[in-house]
C-alpha positions in Angstrom: 104.1 122.7 103.4 105.8 121.4 106.5 109.1 119.5 106.8 110.8 117.4 109.4 114.4 116.1 109.5 115.2 112.8 111.2 118.7 111.4 111.5 119.2 107.7 112.3 122.4 106.0 113.4 122.6 102.3 112.6 125.2 99.8 113.8 125.9 97.8 110.6 128.1 95.2 112.3 126.3 93.5 115.1 128.4 90.9 116.9 125.4 88.6 117.4 124.4 88.3 113.8 125.8 85.3 111.9 125.0 86.1 108.3 126.0 89.8 108.5 122.9 90.9 106.4 120.2 92.7 108.3 117.1 94.8 107.7 116.1 97.5 110.1 112.7 99.0 110.7 113.0 102.6 111.8 110.0 103.1 114.0 110.2 106.9 114.2 110.1 107.2 110.4 107.3 104.7 110.2 105.3 106.7 112.7 105.5 109.8 110.5 104.7 107.9 107.3 101.6 106.6 109.1 100.7 110.2 109.9 100.8 111.2 106.2 104.4 112.4 105.9 106.3 111.4 102.8 110.1 111.0 102.3 111.3 113.9 100.2 115.0 113.0 100.4 117.2 110.3 102.0 120.9 111.2 102.7 123.6 108.7 103.7 126.4 110.3 105.7 129.8 108.8 106.3 131.1 108.4 109.9 134.5 108.0 111.4 133.3 104.8 113.2 133.5 101.9 110.7 130.6 100.0 112.2 128.1 102.8 112.0 126.1 104.5 109.3 124.0 107.6 109.4 120.9 108.1 107.4 119.0 111.4 107.3 115.4 111.5 106.2 113.8 114.7 105.0 110.1 114.3 105.4 107.4 116.5 103.9 103.7 117.0 104.5 101.5 119.1 102.2 
């Protein structure tokens, strides 16, 4: 079994967005999912910057 860890930083308060609700496609994670990896765990981490959020994906491939 192989594992990969990917951490993504997302700006959740974009100045150019009017409705303040956004959906993000994370291309690196999608690439691994297309290659047969699965998401074993998803971890949200707090940051000291109020406009950013960190998400860590633990991927697994059997």
